[in-house]
BAMAR-708016 format. One record per residue (C-alpha): residue number from 1; residue in one letter; x, y, z. Coordinates in Angstrom, 3 decimals, padded with zeros to 6 digits. Last residue first. Example, Ala and Ser with C-alpha at 12.3 -4.5 7.8 and 13.67 -1.06 7.14 Angstrom:
[2 "S" [013.670 -001.060 007.140]]
[1 "A" [012.300 -004.500 007.800]]
END
This chain:
[569 "A" [-022.593 040.924 -027.579]]
[568 "R" [-021.244 038.835 -024.283]]
[567 "K" [-023.164 035.791 -023.615]]
[566 "R" [-025.461 035.842 -021.217]]
[565 "V" [-024.892 033.009 -018.013]]
[564 "L" [-027.142 031.456 -016.509]]
[563 "M" [-025.439 028.680 -013.264]]
[562 "L" [-027.029 025.798 -011.396]]
[561 "R" [-025.637 023.895 -008.892]]
[560 "Q" [-026.635 020.642 -008.423]]
[559 "T" [-026.676 018.703 -004.898]]
[558 "F" [-027.486 014.767 -005.243]]
[557 "I" [-029.743 015.402 -002.191]]
[556 "L" [-031.984 017.327 -005.290]]
[555 "P" [-033.754 019.219 -002.581]]
[554 "W" [-030.145 021.314 -002.033]]
[553 "L" [-030.290 022.891 -005.451]]
[552 "L" [-027.317 025.432 -005.264]]
[551 "R" [-028.482 028.074 -007.290]]
[550 "E" [-026.893 030.963 -010.151]]
[549 "H" [-027.902 034.109 -011.820]]
[548 "V" [-026.636 036.678 -014.059]]
[547 "V" [-023.228 034.814 -014.321]]
[546 "E" [-021.450 037.294 -017.292]]
[545 "G" [-019.986 035.937 -020.634]]
[544 "Y" [-017.570 034.068 -022.418]]
[543 "D" [-014.090 033.358 -020.663]]
[542 "A" [-015.997 033.974 -017.276]]
[541 "L" [-017.325 030.915 -018.262]]
[540 "T" [-013.974 028.838 -018.345]]
[539 "A" [-013.090 030.450 -014.554]]
[538 "A" [-016.835 029.907 -013.276]]
[537 "V" [-016.444 026.306 -014.184]]
[536 "E" [-013.584 025.413 -011.865]]
[535 "E" [-014.403 028.229 -009.408]]
[534 "R" [-017.729 026.236 -008.913]]
[533 "Q" [-016.701 023.038 -007.623]]
[532 "L" [-017.300 019.979 -009.702]]
[531 "P" [-018.285 016.358 -008.933]]
[530 "R" [-017.019 014.146 -011.525]]
[529 "E" [-019.264 011.826 -012.715]]
[528 "D" [-017.385 008.631 -014.636]]
[527 "P" [-019.363 005.977 -012.310]]
[526 "F" [-022.830 007.429 -012.782]]
[525 "K" [-024.978 004.573 -011.556]]
[524 "W" [-024.209 004.354 -007.907]]
[523 "Q" [-026.380 001.356 -006.497]]
[522 "G" [-023.953 -000.564 -004.928]]
[521 "L" [-024.506 -000.605 -001.298]]
[520 "A" [-021.539 001.231 -000.736]]
[519 "S" [-022.113 003.304 -003.504]]
[518 "V" [-025.709 004.868 -001.992]]
[517 "M" [-023.851 005.673 000.642]]
[516 "G" [-020.915 007.353 -000.318]]
[515 "R" [-022.991 009.273 -003.260]]
[514 "A" [-025.250 010.713 -000.158]]
[513 "V" [-022.524 011.811 002.265]]
[512 "R" [-020.914 012.899 -000.692]]
[511 "Y" [-022.827 015.470 -002.082]]
[510 "L" [-024.457 016.368 001.434]]
[509 "W" [-021.232 017.250 002.464]]
[508 "T" [-021.369 019.784 -000.828]]
[507 "P" [-019.247 018.364 -003.652]]
[506 "T" [-020.938 019.988 -006.871]]
[505 "P" [-023.286 018.344 -009.075]]
[504 "F" [-023.443 020.067 -012.343]]
[503 "S" [-026.267 022.972 -014.140]]
[502 "I" [-025.523 024.724 -016.778]]
[501 "L" [-027.777 027.587 -018.473]]
[500 "A" [-026.553 029.472 -021.300]]
[499 "W" [-028.873 033.019 -022.525]]
[498 "G" [-027.984 034.868 -025.853]]
[497 "G" [-026.372 037.994 -026.037]]
[496 "P" [-024.396 037.371 -029.054]]
[495 "K" [-025.664 033.535 -030.286]]
[494 "L" [-024.972 030.310 -029.263]]
[493 "L" [-023.813 027.600 -031.127]]
[492 "D" [-019.997 028.659 -029.880]]
[491 "F" [-021.016 029.717 -026.395]]
[490 "H" [-022.351 025.786 -025.430]]
[489 "T" [-019.285 024.727 -027.354]]
[488 "K" [-016.959 026.381 -024.604]]
[487 "I" [-019.165 024.302 -021.877]]
[486 "A" [-017.774 021.354 -023.673]]
[485 "Q" [-014.822 022.008 -024.371]]
[484 "R" [-014.016 023.202 -020.700]]
[483 "T" [-015.615 019.890 -018.863]]
[482 "G" [-013.092 017.987 -021.829]]
[481 "E" [-009.717 019.487 -020.688]]
[480 "P" [-011.121 018.985 -016.908]]
[479 "D" [-012.000 015.094 -017.690]]
[478 "F" [-015.468 014.488 -018.525]]
[477 "H" [-018.935 013.398 -017.254]]
[476 "E" [-019.305 016.409 -015.087]]
[475 "I" [-020.275 018.635 -018.429]]
[474 "L" [-023.416 016.753 -018.606]]
[473 "G" [-025.719 016.626 -015.552]]
[472 "I" [-028.364 018.988 -016.990]]
[471 "S" [-027.363 021.392 -020.296]]
[470 "F" [-028.589 024.528 -021.976]]
[469 "V" [-028.267 026.461 -025.023]]
[468 "I" [-030.607 029.597 -025.364]]
[467 "D" [-031.434 031.753 -028.622]]
[466 "A" [-029.134 029.384 -030.750]]
[465 "E" [-026.861 030.708 -033.161]]
[464 "M" [-026.433 027.638 -035.180]]
[463 "R" [-023.450 025.055 -037.078]]
[462 "T" [-023.949 021.513 -036.628]]
[461 "S" [-020.497 019.882 -036.426]]
[460 "P" [-020.123 019.029 -032.995]]
[459 "H" [-016.802 018.752 -031.627]]
[458 "L" [-017.158 018.007 -028.092]]
[457 "C" [-020.606 018.093 -028.221]]
[456 "N" [-020.404 014.603 -029.973]]
[455 "E" [-023.418 014.527 -031.977]]
[454 "E" [-026.880 012.442 -032.850]]
[453 "H" [-028.352 015.860 -033.572]]
[452 "C" [-032.371 015.559 -033.393]]
[451 "L" [-034.831 018.503 -034.056]]
[450 "V" [-037.973 018.642 -032.238]]
[449 "P" [-040.652 020.949 -033.202]]
[448 "S" [-042.212 023.319 -031.278]]
[447 "A" [-046.401 022.150 -029.989]]
[446 "A" [-045.161 018.479 -029.670]]
[445 "G" [-047.259 015.510 -031.531]]
[444 "A" [-044.342 013.276 -032.364]]
[443 "S" [-042.228 014.641 -029.186]]
[442 "R" [-042.709 011.082 -027.644]]
[441 "R" [-041.387 009.142 -030.695]]
[440 "E" [-038.490 011.662 -030.942]]
[439 "L" [-037.287 011.261 -027.419]]
[438 "L" [-037.080 007.835 -027.442]]
[437 "D" [-035.143 007.369 -030.692]]
[436 "L" [-032.873 010.268 -029.242]]
[435 "G" [-032.738 008.114 -026.154]]
[434 "H" [-031.507 004.905 -028.120]]
[433 "R" [-029.073 007.070 -030.044]]
[432 "N" [-026.760 008.246 -027.157]]
[431 "T" [-024.193 010.893 -029.096]]
[430 "D" [-026.548 013.651 -028.184]]
[429 "M" [-027.683 016.837 -029.207]]
[428 "V" [-031.217 018.172 -028.998]]
[427 "H" [-033.121 020.796 -030.338]]
[426 "Y" [-036.153 022.931 -029.596]]
[425 "E" [-037.572 025.174 -032.512]]
[424 "R" [-039.899 028.463 -032.625]]
[423 "P" [-039.729 028.262 -029.112]]
[422 "R" [-043.064 028.380 -026.586]]
[421 "L" [-041.655 029.196 -023.564]]
[420 "D" [-043.107 027.752 -020.901]]
[419 "A" [-044.938 024.619 -022.318]]
[418 "V" [-041.340 023.868 -024.216]]
[417 "V" [-040.001 024.018 -021.390]]
[416 "R" [-041.691 021.941 -019.203]]
[415 "D" [-041.915 019.206 -022.298]]
[414 "M" [-038.039 019.465 -023.086]]
[413 "F" [-036.922 018.828 -019.284]]
[412 "C" [-037.233 015.107 -019.432]]
[411 "S" [-034.934 014.920 -022.761]]
[410 "N" [-034.921 011.634 -024.075]]
[409 "A" [-031.387 012.658 -025.369]]
[408 "G" [-030.534 016.119 -023.596]]
[407 "G" [-026.939 016.274 -023.869]]
[406 "I" [-026.753 019.688 -024.820]]
[405 "E" [-030.574 021.232 -024.959]]
[404 "L" [-030.050 023.918 -027.898]]
[403 "I" [-033.187 026.272 -028.080]]
[402 "V" [-034.060 028.952 -030.796]]
[401 "P" [-036.489 031.480 -029.035]]
[400 "A" [-039.945 032.853 -030.030]]
[399 "P" [-039.756 036.561 -029.862]]
[398 "A" [-039.055 038.526 -026.906]]
[397 "N" [-041.687 040.578 -025.296]]
[396 "P" [-041.203 039.594 -021.685]]
[395 "A" [-037.154 040.061 -022.020]]
[394 "R" [-035.528 037.293 -020.485]]
[393 "F" [-033.934 036.812 -017.126]]
[392 "A" [-037.391 035.632 -015.311]]
[391 "T" [-038.027 033.348 -018.237]]
[390 "L" [-034.786 031.397 -018.337]]
[389 "A" [-034.149 031.206 -014.592]]
[388 "H" [-037.735 029.798 -013.324]]
[387 "S" [-038.155 027.335 -016.242]]
[386 "I" [-034.290 025.693 -015.194]]
[385 "A" [-035.409 025.966 -011.445]]
[384 "N" [-038.847 024.474 -012.288]]
[383 "A" [-037.084 021.639 -014.522]]
[382 "T" [-034.525 020.864 -011.937]]
[381 "V" [-037.283 019.998 -008.858]]
[380 "K" [-039.474 018.391 -010.642]]
[379 "R" [-036.490 016.281 -012.337]]
[378 "T" [-036.131 015.205 -008.792]]
[377 "L" [-039.091 013.692 -008.150]]
[376 "H" [-038.938 011.970 -011.372]]
[375 "A" [-035.527 010.692 -010.726]]
[374 "T" [-036.438 008.846 -007.297]]
[373 "K" [-038.565 006.036 -009.195]]
[372 "P" [-034.856 005.355 -010.915]]
[371 "V" [-034.832 005.598 -014.753]]
[370 "N" [-034.763 001.580 -016.270]]
[369 "K" [-034.659 002.027 -020.062]]
[368 "Y" [-033.183 005.587 -020.077]]
[367 "Y" [-030.502 004.514 -017.652]]
[366 "S" [-029.741 000.980 -019.518]]
[365 "D" [-028.573 002.642 -022.381]]
[364 "W" [-026.955 005.592 -020.712]]
[363 "D" [-023.776 002.879 -019.167]]
[362 "T" [-021.756 005.597 -017.705]]
[361 "A" [-018.498 005.040 -018.557]]
[360 "E" [-016.236 003.216 -016.458]]
[359 "P" [-013.260 005.557 -014.874]]
[358 "N" [-009.337 005.535 -016.379]]
[357 "M" [-007.761 006.498 -013.081]]
[356 "S" [-008.421 010.609 -013.585]]
[355 "D" [-011.636 010.449 -012.004]]
[354 "P" [-009.434 010.041 -008.781]]
[353 "K" [-009.840 006.457 -006.835]]
[352 "E" [-012.536 006.465 -004.216]]
[351 "K" [-011.277 006.943 -000.777]]
[350 "R" [-011.882 004.494 001.897]]
[349 "F" [-012.420 006.322 005.511]]
[348 "V" [-016.005 006.336 005.972]]
[347 "F" [-017.456 003.374 004.013]]
[346 "D" [-015.285 000.523 003.958]]
[345 "R" [-012.805 000.598 006.872]]
[344 "Q" [-015.384 002.768 008.721]]
[343 "L" [-017.818 000.189 008.351]]
[342 "A" [-016.300 -002.545 009.323]]
[341 "F" [-014.664 -001.563 012.125]]
[340 "N" [-018.075 -000.109 013.497]]
[339 "A" [-019.701 -003.408 012.830]]
[338 "I" [-016.677 -005.166 014.594]]
[337 "F" [-016.812 -002.836 018.015]]
[336 "L" [-021.415 -003.043 017.548]]
[335 "T" [-021.725 -006.046 019.680]]
[334 "A" [-018.830 -004.692 022.542]]
[333 "E" [-020.718 -001.237 022.179]]
[332 "A" [-023.801 -003.418 023.310]]
[331 "V" [-022.455 -005.301 026.223]]
[330 "L" [-021.116 -002.303 027.554]]
[329 "K" [-024.124 -000.239 027.770]]
[328 "A" [-026.073 -003.108 028.760]]
[327 "T" [-023.888 -003.179 031.893]]
[326 "F" [-024.113 000.451 032.229]]
[325 "V" [-028.156 000.796 032.267]]
[324 "S" [-028.451 -002.699 034.589]]
[323 "L" [-029.413 -006.019 033.366]]
[322 "G" [-032.666 -007.319 033.008]]
[321 "A" [-032.895 -008.803 029.899]]
[320 "H" [-036.180 -007.573 028.925]]
[319 "L" [-035.658 -003.899 029.774]]
[318 "T" [-032.642 -003.165 030.254]]
[317 "L" [-031.179 -005.037 027.458]]
[316 "L" [-033.770 -003.619 024.878]]
[315 "Q" [-033.338 -000.353 025.848]]
[314 "I" [-029.311 -000.693 025.763]]
[313 "L" [-030.026 -002.280 022.202]]
[312 "A" [-031.902 000.516 020.620]]
[311 "Y" [-029.553 003.022 021.857]]
[310 "S" [-026.625 001.094 020.627]]
[309 "V" [-028.574 000.760 017.168]]
[308 "L" [-029.527 004.990 017.252]]
[307 "G" [-025.815 005.431 018.804]]
[306 "S" [-024.658 003.434 015.369]]
[305 "A" [-026.670 005.678 013.286]]
[304 "A" [-025.473 008.696 014.385]]
[303 "V" [-021.565 007.835 014.596]]
[302 "L" [-021.920 006.262 011.276]]
[301 "L" [-023.320 009.569 009.575]]
[300 "L" [-021.134 012.072 011.538]]
[299 "Y" [-018.388 009.901 009.860]]
[298 "R" [-019.904 010.185 006.339]]
[297 "P" [-019.675 013.985 007.174]]
[296 "F" [-015.944 013.739 008.645]]
[295 "T" [-014.596 012.016 005.131]]
[294 "A" [-015.298 013.400 002.653]]
[293 "A" [-015.288 017.565 003.975]]
[292 "H" [-011.681 016.333 005.772]]
[291 "N" [-010.112 016.018 002.931]]
[290 "E" [-008.568 011.976 002.750]]
[289 "R" [-005.241 011.964 004.187]]
[288 "S" [-006.533 008.596 005.467]]
[287 "L" [-003.729 006.268 007.409]]
[286 "F" [-006.587 003.962 008.252]]
[285 "V" [-006.039 003.425 011.906]]
[284 "A" [-003.336 006.450 013.302]]
[283 "K" [-004.642 009.226 011.421]]
[282 "R" [-008.367 008.806 010.739]]
[281 "A" [-008.398 006.318 013.717]]
[280 "A" [-007.210 008.824 016.012]]
[279 "F" [-009.000 011.915 014.478]]
[278 "Y" [-012.846 010.297 014.394]]
[277 "N" [-012.375 008.798 017.829]]
[276 "F" [-011.303 012.097 020.222]]
[275 "A" [-014.130 014.238 019.595]]
[274 "V" [-016.581 012.055 018.532]]
[273 "A" [-015.960 010.363 021.754]]
[272 "A" [-017.224 013.102 023.729]]
[271 "T" [-020.359 013.449 021.253]]
[270 "R" [-021.243 010.044 021.157]]
[269 "A" [-020.891 010.464 025.578]]
[268 "A" [-023.214 013.572 025.695]]
[267 "I" [-025.276 011.607 022.994]]
[266 "Q" [-026.116 008.683 025.096]]
[265 "A" [-026.754 010.249 028.277]]
[264 "P" [-029.502 012.511 026.402]]
[263 "G" [-031.278 009.148 025.134]]
[262 "I" [-030.639 006.996 028.669]]
[261 "G" [-031.958 009.466 030.867]]
[260 "H" [-031.228 010.652 034.301]]
[259 "L" [-029.527 013.908 033.745]]
[258 "L" [-026.892 014.374 036.188]]
[257 "N" [-026.323 010.312 036.680]]
[256 "F" [-026.713 009.387 033.121]]
[255 "A" [-024.454 012.138 032.473]]
[254 "L" [-022.025 011.043 034.586]]
[253 "A" [-022.453 007.425 033.307]]
[252 "F" [-021.981 008.578 029.488]]
[251 "V" [-018.909 010.618 030.096]]
[250 "A" [-017.399 008.006 031.344]]
[249 "N" [-018.634 005.378 029.070]]
[248 "D" [-017.666 006.991 025.697]]
[247 "L" [-014.445 008.148 027.178]]
[246 "V" [-013.105 004.376 028.279]]
[245 "A" [-014.937 003.225 024.890]]
[244 "T" [-012.675 005.875 023.094]]
[243 "V" [-009.481 004.909 024.377]]
[242 "L" [-010.278 000.630 023.540]]
[241 "S" [-011.128 001.802 020.007]]
[240 "V" [-008.191 003.911 019.733]]
[239 "F" [-006.015 000.887 021.245]]
[238 "G" [-007.851 -001.870 018.784]]
[237 "F" [-007.628 -000.014 016.186]]
[236 "R" [-003.943 000.465 016.659]]
[235 "L" [-003.431 -003.202 017.380]]
[234 "L" [-003.425 -004.265 013.536]]
[233 "V" [-000.242 -001.915 013.291]]
[232 "F" [001.279 -003.249 016.252]]
[231 "Y" [000.833 -006.446 014.795]]
[230 "I" [003.873 -005.300 012.584]]
[229 "R" [005.666 -003.991 015.210]]
[228 "L" [005.349 -007.443 017.319]]
[227 "S" [006.153 -009.225 014.634]]
[226 "D" [009.756 -007.461 013.570]]
[225 "L" [010.289 -007.566 017.487]]
[224 "L" [009.875 -011.277 017.834]]
[223 "P" [010.061 -013.188 014.702]]
[222 "N" [013.533 -010.850 013.409]]
[221 "F" [013.797 -010.606 010.104]]
[220 "H" [016.805 -009.729 008.721]]
[219 "S" [016.538 -012.838 006.496]]
[218 "S" [020.189 -014.539 005.367]]
[217 "Q" [019.400 -017.332 007.116]]
[216 "N" [016.548 -017.907 005.858]]
[215 "G" [017.039 -021.893 006.400]]
[214 "N" [020.559 -022.247 004.338]]
[213 "L" [018.065 -020.471 001.309]]
[212 "Y" [014.459 -020.252 001.669]]
[211 "I" [012.585 -020.120 -001.946]]
[210 "A" [008.624 -020.263 -001.993]]
[209 "R" [007.951 -020.524 -005.684]]
[208 "I" [005.749 -017.820 -007.092]]
[207 "P" [001.546 -017.660 -007.548]]
[206 "V" [000.434 -014.435 -008.869]]
[205 "E" [-002.398 -012.382 -006.706]]
[204 "A" [-004.276 -009.374 -007.467]]
[203 "V" [-005.019 -006.532 -005.266]]
[202 "E" [-007.339 -003.551 -006.220]]
[201 "Y" [-006.752 -000.201 -005.076]]
[200 "S" [-009.479 001.646 -003.488]]
[199 "H" [-007.532 004.568 -001.591]]
[198 "H" [-007.996 003.053 001.759]]
[197 "R" [-007.974 -000.523 000.732]]
[196 "C" [-004.446 -000.116 -001.038]]
[195 "A" [-003.423 002.171 002.241]]
[194 "I" [-003.832 -000.724 004.364]]
[193 "L" [-001.868 -003.072 002.445]]
[192 "M" [001.135 -000.662 002.441]]
[191 "D" [000.856 -000.365 006.535]]
[190 "L" [001.660 -003.605 006.294]]
[189 "E" [004.510 -003.515 003.963]]
[188 "F" [005.794 -000.755 005.677]]
[187 "E" [005.536 -002.713 009.186]]
[186 "Y" [008.875 -004.595 008.113]]
[185 "G" [010.624 -001.003 009.438]]
[184 "T" [009.529 002.506 008.046]]
[183 "S" [006.341 003.787 009.156]]
[182 "R" [004.821 007.256 008.871]]
[181 "M" [003.067 006.938 005.115]]
[180 "R" [003.631 009.439 002.722]]
[179 "L" [005.609 008.040 000.266]]
[178 "L" [002.930 005.542 000.142]]
[177 "H" [000.930 007.990 -001.356]]
[176 "P" [003.345 008.819 -004.047]]
[175 "L" [003.990 005.697 -005.113]]
[174 "F" [-000.123 004.193 -005.673]]
[173 "S" [000.122 006.214 -009.442]]
[172 "L" [003.014 004.808 -010.237]]
[171 "P" [001.331 000.867 -009.960]]
[170 "L" [002.850 -001.608 -007.640]]
[169 "G" [003.991 -004.683 -008.155]]
[168 "R" [004.937 -006.914 -004.942]]
[167 "L" [007.365 -009.738 -004.112]]
[166 "G" [008.582 -009.057 -000.510]]
[165 "T" [005.608 -011.040 000.696]]
[164 "Q" [004.353 -010.941 004.205]]
[163 "T" [000.460 -011.052 003.326]]
[162 "D" [000.140 -013.980 001.428]]
[161 "S" [-002.890 -015.245 000.796]]
[160 "L" [-005.158 -012.676 001.171]]
[159 "S" [-008.435 -012.199 002.022]]
[158 "Q" [-010.063 -008.643 002.232]]
[157 "G" [-011.960 -006.955 004.253]]
[156 "I" [-008.350 -004.578 005.102]]
[155 "L" [-007.869 -004.827 008.645]]
[154 "L" [-009.984 -008.309 009.153]]
[153 "H" [-008.568 -009.840 006.355]]
[152 "V" [-005.520 -008.606 007.628]]
[151 "A" [-005.620 -009.765 011.329]]
[150 "G" [-006.830 -013.468 009.910]]
[149 "I" [-003.505 -013.641 007.231]]
[148 "S" [-000.952 -012.400 009.566]]
[147 "V" [-001.312 -015.430 012.369]]
[146 "R" [-000.806 -017.818 009.562]]
[145 "N" [002.085 -015.876 007.235]]
[144 "G" [004.064 -014.990 010.417]]
[143 "F" [004.035 -019.065 011.868]]
[142 "R" [005.261 -020.295 008.141]]
[141 "S" [007.929 -017.753 007.928]]
[140 "R" [009.176 -018.391 011.106]]
[139 "W" [008.525 -022.111 010.818]]
[138 "P" [011.115 -022.218 007.746]]
[137 "V" [009.902 -023.246 004.671]]
[136 "H" [011.428 -026.503 003.577]]
[135 "A" [008.272 -028.837 003.191]]
[134 "N" [007.616 -026.265 -000.101]]
[133 "E" [004.523 -026.847 -001.761]]
[132 "A" [002.159 -025.845 000.697]]
[131 "F" [004.096 -022.655 001.131]]
[130 "Q" [003.193 -021.604 -002.064]]
[129 "R" [004.193 -018.052 -001.599]]
[128 "V" [002.077 -015.291 -003.439]]
[127 "G" [004.043 -012.454 -005.715]]
[126 "L" [001.395 -009.567 -004.802]]
[125 "V" [000.290 -007.349 -007.743]]
[124 "V" [-001.488 -004.287 -006.774]]
[123 "A" [-003.874 -003.032 -009.657]]
[122 "G" [-004.024 000.145 -011.428]]
[121 "D" [-005.455 -001.776 -014.895]]
[120 "E" [-003.496 -005.051 -014.896]]
[119 "S" [-000.839 -005.775 -018.134]]
[118 "A" [002.048 -003.814 -017.192]]
[117 "L" [001.642 -005.007 -012.799]]
[116 "R" [000.774 -008.751 -014.614]]
[115 "D" [004.027 -009.061 -016.373]]
[114 "A" [005.744 -007.832 -013.523]]
[113 "V" [004.234 -010.319 -011.485]]
[112 "R" [005.484 -012.843 -013.727]]
[111 "A" [009.162 -011.196 -014.744]]
[110 "I" [009.845 -011.067 -010.281]]
[109 "D" [008.883 -014.915 -010.872]]
[108 "A" [011.408 -015.717 -013.482]]
[107 "P" [013.938 -013.953 -011.607]]
[106 "A" [013.562 -015.993 -008.583]]
[105 "H" [012.486 -014.300 -005.803]]
[104 "Q" [014.008 -015.666 -002.370]]
[103 "G" [017.479 -014.834 -003.291]]
[102 "D" [018.015 -012.190 000.141]]
[101 "A" [017.977 -009.127 -001.634]]
[100 "D" [014.257 -008.703 -001.753]]
[99 "A" [011.810 -007.919 -004.771]]
[98 "T" [009.669 -004.868 -005.279]]
[97 "V" [008.127 -004.212 -008.662]]
[96 "V" [007.752 -000.952 -009.881]]
[95 "G" [005.299 000.500 -011.847]]
[94 "A" [004.285 001.679 -015.376]]
[93 "S" [007.267 004.213 -016.086]]
[92 "E" [006.627 007.488 -017.386]]
[91 "P" [007.977 009.308 -014.281]]
[90 "Y" [011.117 007.558 -014.506]]
[89 "V" [013.660 009.863 -012.653]]
[88 "C" [011.498 011.362 -010.385]]
[87 "L" [009.104 008.853 -009.481]]
[86 "I" [011.872 006.359 -009.234]]
[85 "H" [013.783 008.245 -007.354]]
[84 "N" [011.297 008.838 -004.439]]
[83 "F" [009.751 005.053 -004.950]]
[82 "G" [013.655 003.879 -004.060]]
[81 "T" [014.123 005.846 -001.052]]
[80 "K" [010.484 004.959 000.051]]
[79 "L" [011.797 000.992 -000.190]]
[78 "A" [014.904 001.917 001.932]]
[77 "A" [012.599 003.538 004.572]]
[76 "G" [010.635 000.751 004.843]]
[75 "K" [013.212 -001.738 004.956]]
[74 "G" [014.706 -000.202 008.166]]
[73 "L" [016.859 003.206 008.361]]
[72 "N" [020.231 001.832 008.563]]
[71 "V" [023.128 004.273 008.437]]
[70 "A" [024.273 006.397 005.528]]
[69 "H" [021.573 005.211 003.132]]
[68 "R" [022.565 004.295 -000.365]]
[67 "L" [021.169 004.311 -003.811]]
[66 "L" [022.785 002.496 -006.663]]
[65 "T" [021.521 002.415 -009.778]]
[64 "V" [022.052 -000.242 -012.611]]
[63 "G" [021.611 -000.436 -016.290]]
[62 "P" [025.061 -001.906 -016.774]]
[61 "V" [025.853 -004.034 -014.058]]
[60 "A" [028.866 -001.640 -012.043]]
[59 "A" [026.966 -001.009 -009.147]]
[58 "V" [026.015 -004.148 -008.234]]
[57 "A" [030.230 -004.863 -008.027]]
[56 "A" [030.495 -001.901 -006.304]]
[55 "F" [027.588 -003.174 -003.620]]
[54 "L" [029.777 -006.283 -003.011]]
[53 "R" [032.619 -004.410 -002.480]]
[52 "S" [031.632 -002.294 -000.151]]
[51 "F" [029.623 -004.546 002.114]]
[50 "S" [032.038 -004.186 004.892]]
[49 "P" [032.164 -000.684 004.734]]
[48 "G" [028.247 -000.492 006.090]]
[47 "S" [024.990 -001.903 005.449]]
[46 "G" [023.134 001.284 005.622]]
[45 "D" [020.411 000.492 003.784]]
[44 "D" [022.363 000.116 000.326]]
[43 "V" [019.246 000.842 -002.288]]
[42 "V" [019.018 -001.305 -005.430]]
[41 "V" [017.429 000.132 -008.299]]
[40 "I" [016.664 -001.698 -012.270]]
[39 "A" [015.245 000.318 -014.435]]
[38 "R" [013.150 000.125 -017.478]]
[37 "Y" [013.345 -003.782 -017.544]]
[36 "G" [014.798 -005.239 -020.106]]
[35 "A" [015.837 -008.682 -018.992]]
[34 "V" [019.447 -008.401 -019.532]]
[33 "A" [019.725 -006.260 -015.905]]
[32 "L" [017.685 -008.866 -014.096]]
[31 "E" [019.730 -011.645 -014.606]]
[30 "E" [022.943 -009.189 -013.354]]
[29 "V" [020.989 -008.180 -010.528]]
[28 "L" [020.040 -012.029 -009.507]]
[27 "P" [023.922 -012.859 -009.812]]
[26 "L" [025.127 -009.753 -007.650]]
[25 "L" [022.394 -010.274 -004.680]]
[24 "E" [023.160 -014.384 -004.410]]
[23 "P" [026.151 -013.230 -002.293]]
[22 "G" [024.049 -012.077 000.808]]
[21 "P" [022.613 -008.565 001.698]]
[20 "H" [023.609 -007.140 004.971]]
[19 "Y" [020.716 -005.190 004.058]]
[18 "A" [019.570 -004.237 000.974]]
[17 "P" [015.987 -003.213 -000.921]]
[16 "I" [015.532 -004.316 -004.476]]
[15 "L" [013.323 -002.093 -006.594]]
[14 "I" [012.391 -003.160 -010.201]]
[13 "C" [011.216 -000.895 -012.933]]
[12 "V" [008.115 -001.313 -015.644]]
[11 "N" [008.171 000.346 -018.938]]
[10 "V" [009.360 -003.578 -020.535]]
[9 "A" [006.629 -005.048 -018.649]]
[8 "G" [004.366 -003.706 -020.929]]
[7 "G" [005.370 -006.485 -023.611]]
[6 "E" [007.891 -008.663 -022.955]]
[5 "A" [010.916 -008.948 -020.092]]
[4 "F" [013.584 -011.094 -020.829]]
[3 "H" [013.933 -013.924 -018.390]]
[2 "G" [017.937 -014.571 -018.372]]
[1 "M" [019.323 -017.238 -019.686]]
END
């Protein structure tokens, strides 16, 4: 009896690439067909006319889709053909489980991987073979897996028990990234693990049985040729680094002989090396397609830091170890090789998941209880910008305004705004009860009455026509639709002719570098913050009024754009 898919696994597609398959393919597909999966897709990777009868029988199984290659293109190409079909035909599925056609993967193990994929939040699931429990595992499978484990650990920074397993659960959101990869053979599965790292997909493991029929004779994995193709992926960084090192040292030697100084020679060498290494590492090693505006600033930061450390090591080795400058240079660069690789892997070319991938909400209670010391300085800069904008554009003899701050629990701007504008009333709207309690205690003796509203700014029940409505660091904590609704709320609660002031982080190179560094140290406290391009905000503001003043607050490091808008009368 087949194992019937349970829970979310019924929304999972099964994909089987097949080249010269054995007779075990048909019973495997028949058993999977009764399990209730969303779809079963088999790709004939150019097996030829002698396998037509077998594939015809497979195609006749209810619920099975057969795709064909006219010629053999490789396992990676077959997988990508299946991925493309599933993305086009089953865009609402939870993901894909890939399985081999040679009988190595039992339907029960496929079901376990599918169940785990359906229950995981966007993780890649690997079916890990239990080699120790099977004394009949062929030597080429043991050898290939053992050799690759250590190398892959270095390459992706994670220890995996089985790097060559073909039984994998892949979230649907991961498939477009895999379609863009250039590899088409067995090395595609190793590139897939690198892509996991780059696109920040966690990897989960599910133990499965190691099944080898007739010594695994049906496998088309060539221990020599295919291993070389796989490990070429691992050698790419070494080759790129070797070429970079030759270029770097050649320019260093030339510049040192001309300029007679380690510092100028080091700068010249690093500049020449950067021109080659950045693009080679980005495309050939880490498979990054992220915008240069995100990766290049991080890369330059690493180059500067690495250059300073290298300079210090060269000085140390020449002054205290008696080495020549060129020997010291080689020793220093060799010492930094692994560190540079790890930092490029984990810091420069690792892309954060899109904010739409269920980001964790910011813990505002914790933030209000432990405000970072650096925030006190940045708040002064922001308060000055708010005060300048509101006082410069309001009429000098205007009556005392009614002011609403949205998202201002335990407001750090209230004191300055009240002192400079002397409002008739100061309102604060937020959902965080702890922050509002802190604000109410602080404002007990304030010069202007402070009124707190515990409400969601996306669906407020309060009605008012304030003279000024402002928010600082609010609208970036929503998805695009939520951001538009939050901006609309500013104007819904603002009288005609009133002033709306909105500040939000914008993804400048400085913001990206600073956030990347803080995230790498595990200190980033705002996981749902979505830095916004000016155009996204300006397009919504144009529906309600005219932008009369804006500025970019560079001193905040996490650069904020401040925009002042006059609501249409």
